[in-house]
C-alpha atoms as one frame of an Amber mdcrd trajectory, in Angstrom:
protein
 201.051 211.492  -8.535 202.190 214.398 -10.651 203.111 214.865 -14.290 205.769
 216.778 -16.189 205.600 218.148 -19.745 209.312 217.423 -20.284 211.217 214.205
 -20.818 212.694 212.878 -17.565 215.683 210.545 -17.597 217.018 208.141 -15.001
 217.840 210.941 -12.591 215.248 213.493 -11.557 214.196 215.554  -8.578 210.836
 216.067  -6.919 210.246 219.534  -5.528 207.728 219.996  -2.713 206.497 223.442
  -1.692 204.976 222.119   1.567 201.695 223.833   0.690 198.899 223.513  -1.861
 200.178 226.182  -4.247 199.553 225.440  -7.939 201.311 227.139 -10.881 204.365
 228.393  -8.993 207.257 228.855 -11.469 210.510 227.274 -10.252 213.770 227.972
 -12.100 215.994 224.902 -12.427 219.157 224.190 -14.458 216.951 222.198 -16.866
 214.491 225.064 -17.352 211.419 226.426 -15.624 208.958 223.947 -14.089 205.591
 224.691 -12.484 204.024 223.187  -9.391 200.832 221.154  -9.665 197.709 221.511
  -7.521 199.323 219.656  -4.624 202.450 221.877  -4.601 204.812 219.400  -6.297
 206.987 219.637  -9.401 209.405 217.293 -11.193 212.707 218.423 -12.670 215.445
 216.656 -14.555 218.771 216.400 -12.775 222.342 215.968 -13.998 223.948 213.507
 -11.625 227.383 213.466 -13.239 229.487 216.217 -14.677 232.504 215.678 -16.890
 235.471 217.691 -15.627 238.645 218.014 -17.675 241.918 218.701 -15.937 244.858
 220.214 -17.778
């Protein structure tokens, strides 16, 4: 189990560093997130993008 300080909607991603590295800063489109003591972080994700054609 891990926690995030930001609001997470219906779509999110779980990042795994494959090692026990806490406090690693990870830049995401939603902002910077940090790994927890088990090397995991949660980030928000935009599943859909509105594209306008002319």
